[in-house]
N, CA, C and O atoms as a Tinker XYZ file with bonds, in Angstrom:
   416  protein
     1  N    221.560000   99.442000  139.083000    73     2
     2  CA   222.064000   99.585000  137.734000    64     1     3
     3  C    222.689000  100.966000  137.594000    63     2     4     5
     4  O    222.226000  101.939000  138.188000    81     3
     5  N    223.753000  101.029000  136.795000    73     3     6
     6  CA   224.412000  102.311000  136.561000    64     5     7
     7  C    223.513000  103.193000  135.716000    63     6     8     9
     8  O    222.572000  102.722000  135.077000    81     7
     9  N    223.812000  104.444000  135.724000    73     7    10
    10  CA   222.977000  105.437000  135.058000    64     9    11
    11  C    222.851000  105.182000  133.556000    63    10    12    13
    12  O    221.761000  105.305000  132.998000    81    11
    13  N    223.984000  104.819000  132.879000    73    11    14
    14  CA   223.939000  104.687000  131.425000    64    13    15
    15  C    223.680000  103.253000  130.962000    63    14    16    17
    16  O    223.622000  103.015000  129.756000    81    15
    17  N    223.522000  102.283000  131.880000    73    15    18
    18  CA   223.326000  100.907000  131.443000    64    17    19
    19  C    221.967000  100.705000  130.791000    63    18    20    21
    20  O    221.842000   99.868000  129.897000    81    19
    21  N    220.973000  101.424000  131.198000    73    19    22
    22  CA   219.649000  101.268000  130.614000    64    21    23
    23  C    219.455000  102.110000  129.362000    63    22    24    25
    24  O    218.428000  101.987000  128.695000    81    23
    25  N    220.414000  102.958000  129.031000    73    23    26
    26  CA   220.272000  103.841000  127.877000    64    25    27
    27  C    220.474000  103.063000  126.593000    63    26    28    29
    28  O    221.234000  102.095000  126.553000    81    27
    29  N    219.795000  103.489000  125.549000    73    27    30
    30  CA   219.958000  102.819000  124.262000    64    29    31
    31  C    221.291000  103.220000  123.639000    63    30    32    33
    32  O    221.946000  104.157000  124.096000    81    31
    33  N    221.686000  102.498000  122.587000    73    31    34
    34  CA   222.943000  102.778000  121.911000    64    33    35
    35  C    222.931000  104.182000  121.333000    63    34    36    37
    36  O    223.942000  104.882000  121.393000    81    35
    37  N    221.828000  104.596000  120.787000    73    35    38
    38  CA   221.737000  105.928000  120.189000    64    37    39
    39  C    221.897000  107.003000  121.252000    63    38    40    41
    40  O    222.528000  108.029000  120.997000    81    39
    41  N    221.338000  106.790000  122.441000    73    39    42
    42  CA   221.435000  107.786000  123.493000    64    41    43
    43  C    222.853000  107.854000  124.063000    63    42    44    45
    44  O    223.336000  108.943000  124.374000    81    43
    45  N    223.529000  106.708000  124.206000    73    43    46
    46  CA   224.881000  106.706000  124.756000    64    45    47
    47  C    225.885000  107.349000  123.812000    63    46    48    49
    48  O    226.867000  107.934000  124.268000    81    47
    49  N    225.658000  107.254000  122.491000    73    47    50
    50  CA   226.609000  107.761000  121.523000    64    49    51
    51  C    226.479000  109.245000  121.252000    63    50    52    53
    52  O    227.224000  109.781000  120.431000    81    51
    53  N    225.547000  109.934000  121.923000    73    51    54
    54  CA   225.331000  111.358000  121.649000    64    53    55
    55  C    225.703000  112.198000  122.855000    63    54    56    57
    56  O    225.552000  111.788000  124.006000    81    55
    57  N    226.191000  113.384000  122.549000    73    55    58
    58  CA   226.452000  114.373000  123.583000    64    57    59
    59  C    225.137000  115.057000  123.943000    63    58    60    61
    60  O    224.140000  114.900000  123.238000    81    59
    61  N    225.134000  115.801000  125.019000    73    59    62
    62  CA   223.898000  116.507000  125.373000    64    61    63
    63  C    223.424000  117.468000  124.287000    63    62    64    65
    64  O    222.236000  117.784000  124.225000    81    63
    65  N    224.340000  117.941000  123.423000    73    63    66
    66  CA   223.949000  118.880000  122.373000    64    65    67
    67  C    223.295000  118.165000  121.201000    63    66    68    69
    68  O    222.758000  118.816000  120.304000    81    67
    69  N    223.330000  116.824000  121.194000    73    67    70
    70  CA   222.731000  116.080000  120.106000    64    69    71
    71  C    223.728000  115.642000  119.054000    63    70    72    73
    72  O    223.365000  114.902000  118.139000    81    71
    73  N    224.994000  116.084000  119.158000    73    71    74
    74  CA   226.012000  115.683000  118.194000    64    73    75
    75  C    226.565000  114.315000  118.593000    63    74    76    77
    76  O    226.662000  114.015000  119.783000    81    75
    77  N    226.929000  113.483000  117.616000    73    75    78
    78  CA   227.485000  112.173000  117.963000    64    77    79
    79  C    228.843000  112.323000  118.653000    63    78    80    81
    80  O    229.643000  113.191000  118.302000    81    79
    81  N    229.078000  111.476000  119.622000    73    79    82
    82  CA   230.355000  111.500000  120.339000    64    81    83
    83  C    231.421000  110.790000  119.508000    63    82    84    85
    84  O    231.108000  110.019000  118.601000    81    83
    85  N    232.686000  111.065000  119.833000    73    83    86
    86  CA   233.766000  110.356000  119.142000    64    85    87
    87  C    233.702000  108.891000  119.536000    63    86    88    89
    88  O    233.222000  108.570000  120.623000    81    87
    89  N    234.182000  107.981000  118.667000    73    87    90
    90  CA   234.087000  106.545000  118.978000    64    89    91
    91  C    234.745000  106.164000  120.296000    63    90    92    93
    92  O    234.214000  105.325000  121.024000    81    91
    93  N    235.895000  106.763000  120.622000    73    91    94
    94  CA   236.590000  106.414000  121.861000    64    93    95
    95  C    235.741000  106.784000  123.075000    63    94    96    97
    96  O    235.656000  106.025000  124.041000    81    95
    97  N    235.119000  107.951000  123.015000    73    95    98
    98  CA   234.291000  108.369000  124.137000    64    97    99
    99  C    233.042000  107.510000  124.246000    63    98   100   101
   100  O    232.582000  107.227000  125.352000    81    99
   101  N    232.490000  107.093000  123.118000    73    99   102
   102  CA   231.304000  106.254000  123.140000    64   101   103
   103  C    231.628000  104.895000  123.731000    63   102   104   105
   104  O    230.835000  104.350000  124.498000    81   103
   105  N    232.774000  104.343000  123.389000    73   103   106
   106  CA   233.168000  103.041000  123.918000    64   105   107
   107  C    233.440000  103.145000  125.413000    63   106   108   109
   108  O    233.038000  102.277000  126.188000    81   107
   109  N    234.133000  104.226000  125.816000    73   107   110
   110  CA   234.436000  104.398000  127.230000    64   109   111
   111  C    233.159000  104.583000  128.033000    63   110   112   113
   112  O    233.060000  104.097000  129.159000    81   111
   113  N    232.190000  105.275000  127.470000    73   111   114
   114  CA   230.944000  105.499000  128.191000    64   113   115
   115  C    230.149000  104.213000  128.306000    63   114   116   117
   116  O    229.425000  104.035000  129.286000    81   115
   117  N    230.257000  103.303000  127.336000    73   115   118
   118  CA   229.478000  102.083000  127.325000    64   117   119
   119  C    230.120000  100.975000  128.155000    63   118   120   121
   120  O    229.442000  100.016000  128.525000    81   119
   121  N    231.419000  101.088000  128.455000    73   119   122
   122  CA   232.113000  100.028000  129.171000    64   121   123
   123  C    231.711000  100.044000  130.637000    63   122   124   125
   124  O    231.829000  101.077000  131.297000    81   123
   125  N    231.234000   98.905000  131.162000    73   123   126
   126  CA   230.875000   98.855000  132.580000    64   125   127
   127  C    232.137000   98.826000  133.446000    63   126   128   129
   128  O    233.174000   98.309000  133.030000    81   127
   129  N    232.037000   99.375000  134.629000    73   127   130
   130  CA   233.166000   99.410000  135.548000    64   129   131
   131  C    233.095000   98.171000  136.427000    63   130   132   133
   132  O    232.094000   97.941000  137.106000    81   131
   133  N    234.173000   97.363000  136.413000    73   131   134
   134  CA   234.207000   96.146000  137.215000    64   133   135
   135  C    234.551000   96.502000  138.656000    63   134   136   137
   136  O    235.373000   97.386000  138.896000    81   135
   137  N    233.934000   95.829000  139.606000    73   135   138
   138  CA   234.272000   96.114000  141.002000    64   137   139
   139  C    235.687000   95.620000  141.313000    63   138   140   141
   140  O    236.134000   94.605000  140.781000    81   139
   141  N    236.367000   96.344000  142.168000    73   139   142
   142  CA   237.731000   95.999000  142.535000    64   141   143
   143  C    237.679000   94.896000  143.583000    63   142   144   145
   144  O    237.055000   95.052000  144.632000    81   143
   145  N    238.346000   93.770000  143.286000    73   143   146
   146  CA   238.363000   92.658000  144.225000    64   145   147
   147  C    239.447000   92.897000  145.273000    63   146   148   149
   148  O    240.583000   93.232000  144.938000    81   147
   149  N    239.096000   92.726000  146.515000    73   147   150
   150  CA   240.042000   92.907000  147.606000    64   149   151
   151  C    240.749000   91.574000  147.833000    63   150   152   153
   152  O    240.100000   90.553000  148.062000    81   151
   153  N    242.100000   91.588000  147.767000    73   151   154
   154  CA   242.857000   90.365000  147.974000    64   153   155
   155  C    242.959000   90.057000  149.455000    63   154   156   157
   156  O    243.182000   90.943000  150.280000    81   155
   157  N    242.789000   88.768000  149.778000    73   155   158
   158  CA   242.971000   88.360000  151.157000    64   157   159
   159  C    244.458000   88.170000  151.402000    63   158   160   161
   160  O    245.165000   87.642000  150.544000    81   159
   161  N    244.926000   88.582000  152.528000    73   159   162
   162  CA   246.334000   88.430000  152.873000    64   161   163
   163  C    246.596000   86.986000  153.258000    63   162   164   165
   164  O    245.773000   86.333000  153.900000    81   163
   165  N    247.772000   86.499000  152.849000    73   163   166
   166  CA   248.176000   85.138000  153.167000    64   165   167
   167  C    248.973000   85.151000  154.466000    63   166   168   169
   168  O    249.878000   85.965000  154.645000    81   167
   169  N    248.630000   84.252000  155.354000    73   167   170
   170  CA   249.375000   84.162000  156.613000    64   169   171
   171  C    250.692000   83.440000  156.357000    63   170   172   173
   172  O    250.795000   82.678000  155.396000    81   171
   173  N    251.690000   83.663000  157.189000    73   171   174
   174  CA   252.970000   82.967000  157.003000    64   173   175
   175  C    252.824000   81.442000  157.030000    63   174   176   177
   176  O    253.514000   80.749000  156.282000    81   175
   177  N    251.953000   80.918000  157.862000    73   175   178
   178  CA   251.740000   79.470000  157.927000    64   177   179
   179  C    251.136000   78.957000  156.626000    63   178   180   181
   180  O    251.558000   77.926000  156.103000    81   179
   181  N    250.155000   79.674000  156.110000    73   179   182
   182  CA   249.524000   79.273000  154.854000    64   181   183
   183  C    250.536000   79.340000  153.712000    63   182   184   185
   184  O    250.568000   78.452000  152.861000    81   183
   185  N    251.364000   80.387000  153.690000    73   183   186
   186  CA   252.389000   80.522000  152.661000    64   185   187
   187  C    253.366000   79.342000  152.730000    63   186   188   189
   188  O    253.702000   78.751000  151.704000    81   187
   189  N    253.817000   79.006000  153.931000    73   187   190
   190  CA   254.752000   77.894000  154.114000    64   189   191
   191  C    254.140000   76.580000  153.621000    63   190   192   193
   192  O    254.814000   75.792000  152.958000    81   191
   193  N    252.875000   76.346000  153.941000    73   191   194
   194  CA   252.211000   75.114000  153.493000    64   193   195
   195  C    252.078000   75.065000  151.977000    63   194   196   197
   196  O    252.229000   74.002000  151.376000    81   195
   197  N    251.797000   76.203000  151.357000    73   195   198
   198  CA   251.687000   76.242000  149.898000    64   197   199
   199  C    253.042000   75.996000  149.232000    63   198   200   201
   200  O    253.121000   75.319000  148.208000    81   199
   201  N    254.105000   76.550000  149.818000    73   199   202
   202  CA   255.444000   76.323000  149.276000    64   201   203
   203  C    255.820000   74.850000  149.377000    63   202   204   205
   204  O    256.366000   74.282000  148.432000    81   203
   205  N    255.533000   74.235000  150.508000    73   203   206
   206  CA   255.827000   72.801000  150.676000    64   205   207
   207  C    255.038000   71.957000  149.674000    63   206   208   209
   208  O    255.571000   70.994000  149.122000    81   207
   209  N    253.782000   72.310000  149.437000    73   207   210
   210  CA   252.952000   71.564000  148.488000    64   209   211
   211  C    253.518000   71.677000  147.079000    63   210   212   213
   212  O    253.537000   70.694000  146.338000    81   211
   213  N    253.979000   72.870000  146.701000    73   211   214
   214  CA   254.570000   73.048000  145.375000    64   213   215
   215  C    255.907000   72.330000  145.269000    63   214   216   217
   216  O    256.229000   71.776000  144.218000    81   215
   217  N    256.682000   72.333000  146.336000    73   215   218
   218  CA   257.992000   71.669000  146.318000    64   217   219
   219  C    257.844000   70.161000  146.148000    63   218   220   221
   220  O    258.724000   69.514000  145.581000    81   219
   221  N    256.748000   69.598000  146.631000    73   219   222
   222  CA   256.517000   68.149000  146.465000    64   221   223
   223  C    256.253000   67.784000  145.010000    63   222   224   225
   224  O    256.440000   66.630000  144.624000    81   223
   225  N    255.822000   68.744000  144.198000    73   223   226
   226  CA   255.517000   68.472000  142.789000    64   225   227
   227  C    256.760000   68.444000  141.915000    63   226   228   229
   228  O    256.686000   68.011000  140.765000    81   227
   229  N    257.898000   68.894000  142.427000    73   227   230
   230  CA   259.122000   68.972000  141.629000    64   229   231
   231  C    259.640000   67.568000  141.340000    63   230   232   233
   232  O    259.699000   66.720000  142.231000    81   231
   233  N    260.011000   67.335000  140.095000    73   231   234
   234  CA   260.654000   66.070000  139.735000    64   233   235
   235  C    262.090000   66.379000  139.355000    63   234   236   237
   236  O    262.345000   67.130000  138.414000    81   235
   237  N    263.015000   65.805000  140.080000    73   235   238
   238  CA   264.431000   66.042000  139.852000    64   237   239
   239  C    264.956000   65.013000  138.880000    63   238   240   241
   240  O    264.472000   63.882000  138.837000    81   239
   241  N    265.956000   65.406000  138.094000    73   239   242
   242  CA   266.559000   64.459000  137.157000    64   241   243
   243  C    267.407000   63.457000  137.934000    63   242   244   245
   244  O    267.892000   63.736000  139.030000    81   243
   245  N    267.568000   62.292000  137.335000    73   243   246
   246  CA   268.404000   61.273000  137.967000    64   245   247
   247  C    269.868000   61.599000  137.682000    63   246   248   249
   248  O    270.176000   62.439000  136.836000    81   247
   249  N    270.774000   60.914000  138.408000    73   247   250
   250  CA   272.201000   61.129000  138.171000    64   249   251
   251  C    272.579000   60.705000  136.762000    63   250   252   253
   252  O    273.441000   61.321000  136.135000    81   251
   253  N    271.941000   59.659000  136.262000    73   251   254
   254  CA   272.237000   59.190000  134.902000    64   253   255
   255  C    271.863000   60.250000  133.872000    63   254   256   257
   256  O    272.640000   60.523000  132.958000    81   255
   257  N    270.679000   60.851000  134.011000    73   255   258
   258  CA   270.249000   61.900000  133.090000    64   257   259
   259  C    271.178000   63.113000  133.165000    63   258   260   261
   260  O    271.519000   63.704000  132.140000    81   259
   261  N    271.581000   63.478000  134.372000    73   259   262
   262  CA   272.488000   64.607000  134.543000    64   261   263
   263  C    273.837000   64.313000  133.892000    63   262   264   265
   264  O    274.403000   65.180000  133.225000    81   263
   265  N    274.357000   63.100000  134.079000    73   263   266
   266  CA   275.641000   62.713000  133.494000    64   265   267
   267  C    275.569000   62.737000  131.967000    63   266   268   269
   268  O    276.468000   63.269000  131.315000    81   267
   269  N    274.522000   62.174000  131.398000    73   267   270
   270  CA   274.367000   62.125000  129.938000    64   269   271
   271  C    274.263000   63.550000  129.373000    63   270   272   273
   272  O    274.882000   63.862000  128.356000    81   271
   273  N    273.496000   64.392000  130.023000    73   271   274
   274  CA   273.357000   65.771000  129.563000    64   273   275
   275  C    274.690000   66.507000  129.627000    63   274   276   277
   276  O    275.027000   67.265000  128.718000    81   275
   277  N    275.445000   66.287000  130.694000    73   275   278
   278  CA   276.758000   66.944000  130.825000    64   277   279
   279  C    277.718000   66.479000  129.743000    63   278   280   281
   280  O    278.466000   67.288000  129.193000    81   279
   281  N    277.710000   65.193000  129.429000    73   279   282
   282  CA   278.577000   64.662000  128.368000    64   281   283
   283  C    278.170000   65.253000  127.020000    63   282   284   285
   284  O    279.032000   65.615000  126.219000    81   283
   285  N    276.879000   65.351000  126.766000    73   283   286
   286  CA   276.409000   65.926000  125.502000    64   285   287
   287  C    276.822000   67.395000  125.380000    63   286   288   289
   288  O    277.200000   67.840000  124.296000    81   287
   289  N    276.756000   68.136000  126.461000    73   287   290
   290  CA   277.187000   69.536000  126.435000    64   289   291
   291  C    278.677000   69.603000  126.139000    63   290   292   293
   292  O    279.114000   70.434000  125.343000    81   291
   293  N    279.460000   68.737000  126.771000    73   291   294
   294  CA   280.903000   68.708000  126.512000    64   293   295
   295  C    281.215000   68.401000  125.059000    63   294   296   297
   296  O    282.087000   69.036000  124.465000    81   295
   297  N    280.513000   67.435000  124.478000    73   295   298
   298  CA   280.722000   67.079000  123.068000    64   297   299
   299  C    280.384000   68.268000  122.170000    63   298   300   301
   300  O    281.125000   68.570000  121.235000    81   299
   301  N    279.278000   68.936000  122.447000    73   299   302
   302  CA   278.887000   70.089000  121.626000    64   301   303
   303  C    279.893000   71.228000  121.751000    63   302   304   305
   304  O    280.134000   71.943000  120.779000    81   303
   305  N    280.476000   71.408000  122.919000    73   303   306
   306  CA   281.486000   72.449000  123.097000    64   305   307
   307  C    282.712000   72.131000  122.253000    63   306   308   309
   308  O    283.269000   73.018000  121.607000    81   307
   309  N    283.137000   70.867000  122.255000    73   307   310
   310  CA   284.309000   70.472000  121.461000    64   309   311
   311  C    284.027000   70.656000  119.965000    63   310   312   313
   312  O    284.868000   71.185000  119.239000    81   311
   313  N    282.854000   70.222000  119.504000    73   311   314
   314  CA   282.505000   70.369000  118.081000    64   313   315
   315  C    282.464000   71.847000  117.694000    63   314   316   317
   316  O    282.967000   72.221000  116.635000    81   315
   317  N    281.872000   72.683000  118.536000    73   315   318
   318  CA   281.798000   74.113000  118.250000    64   317   319
   319  C    283.189000   74.738000  118.225000    63   318   320   321
   320  O    283.475000   75.577000  117.371000    81   319
   321  N    284.061000   74.333000  119.161000    73   319   322
   322  CA   285.422000   74.867000  119.187000    64   321   323
   323  C    286.180000   74.488000  117.916000    63   322   324   325
   324  O    286.895000   75.316000  117.351000    81   323
   325  N    286.029000   73.238000  117.463000    73   323   326
   326  CA   286.694000   72.805000  116.225000    64   325   327
   327  C    286.163000   73.594000  115.034000    63   326   328   329
   328  O    286.936000   74.025000  114.178000    81   327
   329  N    284.846000   73.786000  114.975000    73   327   330
   330  CA   284.244000   74.542000  113.879000    64   329   331
   331  C    284.818000   75.954000  113.815000    63   330   332   333
   332  O    285.243000   76.407000  112.753000    81   331
   333  N    284.830000   76.646000  114.952000    73   331   334
   334  CA   285.339000   78.019000  114.949000    64   333   335
   335  C    286.842000   78.071000  114.689000    63   334   336   337
   336  O    287.330000   79.050000  114.124000    81   335
   337  N    287.582000   77.046000  115.087000    73   335   338
   338  CA   289.012000   77.004000  114.796000    64   337   339
   339  C    289.234000   76.887000  113.289000    63   338   340   341
   340  O    290.115000   77.550000  112.740000    81   339
   341  N    288.441000   76.048000  112.618000    73   339   342
   342  CA   288.555000   75.890000  111.166000    64   341   343
   343  C    288.167000   77.194000  110.455000    63   342   344   345
   344  O    288.863000   77.628000  109.537000    81   343
   345  N    287.075000   77.811000  110.872000    73   343   346
   346  CA   286.639000   79.057000  110.247000    64   345   347
   347  C    287.684000   80.151000  110.471000    63   346   348   349
   348  O    287.992000   80.906000  109.549000    81   347
   349  N    288.226000   80.243000  111.675000    73   347   350
   350  CA   289.252000   81.243000  111.978000    64   349   351
   351  C    290.502000   81.002000  111.127000    63   350   352   353
   352  O    291.092000   81.951000  110.610000    81   351
   353  N    290.903000   79.745000  110.982000    73   351   354
   354  CA   292.072000   79.428000  110.158000    64   353   355
   355  C    291.853000   79.798000  108.698000    63   354   356   357
   356  O    292.747000   80.336000  108.046000    81   355
   357  N    290.641000   79.502000  108.179000    73   355   358
   358  CA   290.340000   79.829000  106.784000    64   357   359
   359  C    290.337000   81.344000  106.569000    63   358   360   361
   360  O    290.886000   81.833000  105.581000    81   359
   361  N    289.727000   82.078000  107.483000    73   359   362
   362  CA   289.714000   83.540000  107.343000    64   361   363
   363  C    291.131000   84.112000  107.468000    63   362   364   365
   364  O    291.490000   85.042000  106.747000    81   363
   365  N    291.923000   83.565000  108.369000    73   363   366
   366  CA   293.307000   84.011000  108.535000    64   365   367
   367  C    294.094000   83.779000  107.244000    63   366   368   369
   368  O    294.856000   84.644000  106.811000    81   367
   369  N    293.905000   82.604000  106.633000    73   367   370
   370  CA   294.593000   82.289000  105.379000    64   369   371
   371  C    294.185000   83.261000  104.274000    63   370   372   373
   372  O    295.039000   83.768000  103.546000    81   371
   373  N    292.890000   83.522000  104.146000    73   371   374
   374  CA   292.411000   84.437000  103.104000    64   373   375
   375  C    292.940000   85.862000  103.314000    63   374   376   377
   376  O    293.345000   86.518000  102.354000    81   375
   377  N    292.938000   86.332000  104.538000    73   375   378
   378  CA   293.440000   87.683000  104.811000    64   377   379
   379  C    294.933000   87.766000  104.521000    63   378   380   381
   380  O    295.399000   88.772000  103.985000    81   379
   381  N    295.697000   86.721000  104.866000    73   379   382
   382  CA   297.141000   86.703000  104.584000    64   381   383
   383  C    297.383000   86.767000  103.078000    63   382   384   385
   384  O    298.282000   87.476000  102.625000    81   383
   385  N    296.581000   86.026000  102.294000    73   383   386
   386  CA   296.732000   86.034000  100.846000    64   385   387
   387  C    296.400000   87.419000  100.268000    63   386   388   389
   388  O    297.090000   87.901000   99.369000    81   387
   389  N    295.336000   88.055000  100.793000    73   387   390
   390  CA   294.971000   89.389000  100.329000    64   389   391
   391  C    296.067000   90.407000  100.656000    63   390   392   393
   392  O    296.368000   91.278000   99.839000    81   391
   393  N    296.651000   90.302000  101.822000    73   391   394
   394  CA   297.720000   91.219000  102.217000    64   393   395
   395  C    298.969000   91.015000  101.370000    63   394   396   397
   396  O    299.669000   91.979000  101.060000    81   395
   397  N    299.256000   89.776000  100.994000    73   395   398
   398  CA   300.399000   89.487000  100.121000    64   397   399
   399  C    300.175000   90.104000   98.734000    63   398   400   401
   400  O    301.101000   90.642000   98.128000    81   399
   401  N    298.942000   90.017000   98.245000    73   399   402
   402  CA   298.628000   90.607000   96.926000    64   401   403
   403  C    298.742000   92.135000   96.979000    63   402   404   405
   404  O    299.243000   92.763000   96.046000    81   403
   405  N    298.270000   92.721000   98.086000    73   403   406
   406  CA   298.284000   94.174000   98.197000    64   405   407
   407  C    299.709000   94.719000   98.352000    63   406   408   409
   408  O    300.008000   95.806000   97.857000    81   407
   409  N    300.576000   93.991000   99.022000    73   407   410
   410  CA   301.951000   94.489000   99.256000    64   409   411
   411  C    302.907000   94.072000   98.138000    63   410   412   413
   412  O    303.987000   94.651000   98.026000    81   411
   413  N    302.557000   93.112000   97.328000    73   411   414
   414  CA   303.470000   92.535000   96.338000    64   413   415
   415  C    303.503000   93.251000   95.081000    63   414   416
   416  O    304.234000   92.864000   94.169000    81   415
């Protein structure tokens, strides 16, 4: 057991002079130190086998799903382009009208 693990809360929270310690120091003193776990090294063969096992879990989309998704992206691009073209035209019209008022 560590030196301060058997100490009571009152004993851990005090300095040797008898004054209470700051809360941060009291918490740090009370926190147990976890042992450092040593990682085992992975061999190249083990790594290769783990990669193959993970690769078997992958589910790829079908050609139909890929085609449908691509068509949907194309449709959204066209809709977005039309939207921004309309907004750009409206802003262009408003700015032209403001410039005509300012110069007229």
